[in-house]
N, C-alpha and C positions, 0 to 999 in steps of 0.2 A: 588692696586685698585681692588675693588670687582665688578665683573660683575653681574648685576642683572639677575636673572633666567627668561628666557622667556618661557612661557608655549607653547607647540607645539600642534597644532590641527591636526596633521597628523594621518593617519588611524592606524599607528602602536601603537600610544598611547591610542587609544580608547579601551574599554573592548570588548572582543569578545562576540557577541550576537549569541547564538545557535538558530538553527531553531526550532520553537515551544517552545522555552525556555527550552529545554531538559537539564537534568543534567547527564543522563546515556549514555553509548555508544549505538550505533544503534543496535548491537547484543543483548544487554540486553533488549532494548525496544521491540524487536521483539520476546521476550520470552527466548532467550539464549539457545534454544535446537536445535533439528534436523531441524525443520521448518525454524528457523533463519539461520542455516547453508546453507540451500537450497536457501533461498531468497538472501543471501549475497554471493553466489557462493563460499563457502568454499570448497565444493566438486564439481569441475567443471564438471566432468563427469555426476554425478547425476543431477545436475541443468540443463545441456544442454540436457540430456535425457528427463527430465520432460518437458522442453520447446519444444523440438522436438515432443514429444507425444501430447502435447496440440495443437500445430500447425497442426499436422496431423488430430486430431479429428475435429478441426475447419474447416479444408479444406474439410473433408469428409462430414460433416453435412451442412455447409454453402455454400461452393462453389460447390461441387459435388452433394449436395442435397441427400445424403445418408440417408436411413430410419434407425432409431435407433434399431429397432427390427431385421431388416435384417443384420445390421452390427454386432450386438451381436451374432446372430446365426452364421455368417460367421467366427467370431473370435473363437467361441466355436468349430466349425467344424475343423478349422485350427489347433487349440490347440490339440484337440483330435487326429487328424491325425499325428501331430508331436510326441506326446506322444506314440501313437501306434507304430510308426516306431522306435522311440528311445528305448522303452521297449523291443521290440522283437530283435533289433539289438545289444543291450548292451551285452547279453551273448556271441555273436559271437566275439566281440572285447575285451572280458574279462573286461568289464566296469560295474559299478554299475547302476542299473536302476534309473531314475530320481525321485527326491523327491521334486517336484515343490511346493505342498501345504505348506510344512514347510518353504519354502523360502518366498512365497508371503504373506500368511496369518500369519504375525508375530504378536503375542499378544502385544509384547512390543511397536512395532511401531504404532499400532492402538491405544493402550492406551495413548501413548504420544501425538498422534495427536488429540485424543478426549480431553485430558486435555488442550491442547493448544487452541483448538477451544472453549472450554467451558469458559476458562478464558477471551478470547477475546470477546466473546458474552456477558459475564456478565459485563465486563467493558464497552462495547458499549451500553448496555441497560441502565446502571446506568448513563452514560453521556447523552444519549438521554432523559432519564427521567428528569434529572436536567434541560436540555435545554427546554424541553416541559413545565416545570412548569413556565417558563417565568422569571427566576431569572436574566438572562442576556439577554436583549432585542436584543442586537447586534448579538449575537450568534444564538438566535431564528430565526431572520430574515435571517441570513446567511444560516442556515440549510434548512429553507423553500425555499429560492431561489435555493439552490443546488439541492433539491429534485425536484423542478419544472423543472430545466434545465435537470436533469437526465430523468425525464418523457418525455420531448420533444425529447431528444436524443433517448430514447427507442422506440419512434414512427417511427424514420427514419431508424433504423437498427434492425436486429433480436436479440433475446435473446442470442443466441450462440455467435454472434459477440461481443455483449456487455460484456458477460462473458469472452470471450478471451482477449478483450482489457484490462479488469480489471486484469486478470491473468497476462498478459504481463507486465503491469505497476507494479504489485506487485513483479514480478521476475526481473525486471530490474532497477526501480527507486531507491530502497534502496541500491543496489549494487553501482550504479553510484553515489549516494549521499555519501556513505562511502568512495568512492575513491576520490571524489572531494569535500570533507566535507568543507575544509577551503574556497575554492572559492565560494561555494554555500552560506555558512553562511555570507561571506563578501558581496555578491550581495544582499541577503535578508536584511541585516542590512542597506546597502546603499539605497535600495529601500524603506525601512521603513522611513529612514530620509528624503528622497525626498518627500514622501507622507505627512509627518508632515510639511515640509516647504510649500508644496502646499496648505495644509489645513490652515495654518496660513495666507497665502496670500489671500485665499478666505475669511477667517474670517475677516481680517482687511479691505480688499477692497470691499466686498459685504455685508457680514452679519452684520457687525457693522454699516453699513450705512443705514440699514433698520429701519425706524422710529418705535419706540416702545412707547406705552402709559405709563403714570406714574404708578409706582408700588404702589399699595394701601396697606397701613399698617393696620393690624387688631387692632381694638380697643377692649381691654379687659374690 
């Protein structure tokens, strides 16, 4: 006796819907280079150091209300003092003098950062241009609303805080998404299905009951 096959509507049988309908890994989407490694915490020490430095800068400027010129001068004075002591004490301990400029001013690192920023800015400008042309009204309204909300938020907090929050999100959200990718994609897919069901209910119970006039056909 053949048992008829019963289709299952469980979540395991449904196709996986990726966030933003992406096809590439998160590392590739972020550029696949050093910046992506930092954002995804592939080098934990470097990412933690950058986050700690950004937090310190935000605290000095926004909480302690430190002046930028004063802070820059104090950093330069402290750096010159450390280099002076290091350079003069190095021969006494039979050590080589410091070669800081070659470590900090790396042409390869700056070139890679410039190329990454250029590609991201070019892609962002192209997307913003397409949206501004009004090809997709939903995206156009969403961007307008997002910019308005961002402007309202900018009035309530300083530029330094807003920049720090954006930097904090960029340094934490991609890594968290990569770690909990399956769970996030599942929640997003479930939320999208719930929104579709909610829209169908509104459409059937409210929108379809609104009286409409007869559709006039054009006479050629």
